[in-house]
C-alpha positions in Angstrom: 0.0 0.0 0.0 2.8 2.4 0.8 4.3 1.7 -2.7 1.0 2.9 -4.2 1.1 6.1 -2.2 4.7 6.7 -3.2 3.8 6.1 -6.8 0.9 8.5 -6.6 3.1 11.2 -5.0 5.7 10.6 -7.7 3.1 11.1 -10.4 1.8 14.2 -8.8 5.4 15.7 -8.7 5.9 14.8 -12.3 2.6 16.5 -13.2 3.5 19.6 -11.3 6.7 19.8 -13.4 4.8 19.4 -16.6 5.4 21.3 -19.8 2.9 24.0 -18.7 5.0 24.8 -15.6 8.1 24.7 -17.7 6.6 27.1 -20.3 5.6 29.5 -17.5 9.1 29.5 -16.1 10.7 30.1 -19.5 8.3 32.8 -20.5 10.2 35.9 -21.9 9.9 39.1 -19.9 7.6 41.7 -21.2 8.5 45.3 -21.8 11.7 47.0 -22.8 14.5 44.6 -23.8 17.4 44.6 -21.4 20.7 46.2 -22.4 24.2 45.2 -21.5 24.4 48.4 -19.4 21.2 49.5 -17.7 20.1 53.0 -18.6 18.9 55.7 -16.2 16.1 58.1 -16.5 17.0 61.7 -16.9 14.3 64.3 -16.9 14.5 67.1 -19.4 12.0 69.5 -21.0 11.7 69.0 -24.7 9.4 70.6 -27.3 7.4 68.4 -29.6 9.7 69.4 -32.5 12.7 68.2 -30.6 11.1 64.8 -29.9 10.3 64.6 -33.5 13.9 65.5 -34.4 15.1 62.6 -32.2 13.0 60.2 -34.2 14.3 61.7 -37.5 17.9 61.4 -36.3 17.4 57.8 -35.3 16.0 57.1 -38.8 19.1 58.7 -40.4 21.4 56.3 -38.6 21.8 52.5 -39.1 19.1 50.1 -38.2 21.0 48.9 -35.1 21.0 52.3 -33.6 17.6 53.3 -32.4 15.8 56.3 -30.9 16.9 55.2 -27.4 20.6 55.6 -28.4 20.2 59.3 -29.6 20.5 60.8 -26.1 23.8 58.9 -25.5 25.2 60.0 -28.9 24.1 63.6 -28.4 25.9 63.7 -25.0 29.0 62.1 -26.5 29.1 64.9 -29.2 28.6 67.6 -26.6 31.3 66.2 -24.3 33.8 66.0 -27.2 33.0 69.5 -28.4 33.3 71.0 -24.8 36.6 69.1 -24.3 38.0 70.5 -27.6 36.9 74.0 -26.5 38.7 73.5 -23.1 41.9 72.4 -24.9 41.7 75.5 -27.1 41.7 77.9 -24.1 43.8 75.8 -21.7 46.7 78.2 -21.6 44.4 81.0 -20.5 42.8 79.3 -17.5 39.3 79.6 -18.9 36.5 77.2 -19.7 35.2 79.3 -22.6 36.8 81.7 -25.1 36.5 85.4 -24.2 33.8 86.3 -26.7 31.4 83.6 -25.6 29.1 85.4 -23.1 25.9 83.4 -23.3 24.5 80.2 -24.6 23.4 81.8 -27.9 26.9 82.9 -28.6 28.0 79.3 -28.1 25.4 78.2 -30.7 26.8 80.8 -33.1 30.4 79.7 -32.4 29.6 76.2 -33.5 27.5 77.3 -36.4 24.3 75.9 -35.0 20.8 77.3 -35.6 19.5 79.1 -32.6 16.6 77.5 -30.7 13.2 78.4 -32.1 10.2 79.9 -30.3 8.6 76.4 -30.4 11.5 75.1 -28.4 11.0 77.6 -25.7 7.6 76.0 -24.7 8.8 72.5 -23.8 7.1 69.7 -21.8 8.9 67.5 -19.3 9.9 64.0 -20.5 12.4 61.4 -19.5 15.2 60.2 -21.6 17.1 56.9 -21.0 20.8 57.5 -20.7 23.8 55.2 -20.0 25.4 55.7 -16.6 28.7 57.1 -18.1 26.6 59.5 -20.2 24.7 60.6 -17.2 28.0 61.6 -15.6 29.1 63.4 -18.8 25.7 65.3 -19.1 26.2 66.3 -15.4 29.6 67.7 -16.1 28.5 69.6 -19.2 25.4 70.9 -17.4 27.6 72.0 -14.5 30.0 73.9 -16.8 27.3 75.5 -18.9 25.2 76.3 -15.7 28.2 78.0 -14.0 29.2 80.0 -17.1 25.8 80.8 -18.6 23.2 79.7 -16.1 22.0 77.1 -18.5 19.7 74.3 -17.2 19.8 70.6 -18.0 17.2 70.9 -20.7 19.1 73.6 -22.5 22.2 71.6 -22.2 20.6 68.5 -23.8 19.0 70.6 -26.6 22.5 71.9 -27.4 23.7 68.3 -27.5 21.0 67.3 -29.9 21.8 70.2 -32.2 25.4 69.2 -32.2 24.5 65.6 -33.1 22.4 66.8 -35.9 25.2 69.0 -37.2 27.6 66.0 -36.9 25.4 63.8 -39.0 25.0 66.5 -41.7 28.8 67.3 -41.8 30.1 63.7 -41.6 27.7 61.5 -43.5 30.1 58.5 -43.2 29.2 58.3 -39.5 25.9 56.7 -40.5 27.7 53.5 -41.6 28.6 52.5 -38.0 26.3 49.8 -36.7 27.4 49.7 -33.1 26.9 52.4 -30.5 30.5 52.0 -29.2 31.9 52.3 -32.8 30.0 55.6 -33.2 31.3 56.9 -29.9 34.9 56.2 -30.8 34.4 57.8 -34.2 32.9 60.9 -32.6 35.8 61.3 -30.2 38.3 60.9 -33.1 36.5 63.6 -35.1 36.8 66.2 -32.4 40.2 65.0 -30.9 
């Protein structure tokens, strides 16, 4: 009789580990796919035209680089440009050249179009940024805030304008399929 009970218990255990249970365990997670490096939310105020421009920039680049990668690339370009500017005035103990007195003059120095009236009425949104790029955005924001009183949203808008200019001026950058390859290329361009 005890053998029957053992057999019944064994069958019950096998049923509990049936294919349905196995399927439920191996069910893929829903939502955003995971990345090698988890990204962090950064809140910035962007106008609808700027959000649309992010999608357009993503469409210009290779298929492997999506809209979610645009903030990282924008911050990389801004970091490289600010570092080049620092090197240019390194012997004078300054962060910015003498003629650069506000954020608009920085736009003009880099031959960027000035922000439009539409971009002055933004709404808050979050962008997903890699941890290293969060640090770089913080450094750039700190510099531009100390020198011009610029906020994080203005800093990110400048970064997006710089990325757009880079794509226009260097069309070969569109060939890169990996985010790391693009970052290296950006740093080489402005080195």
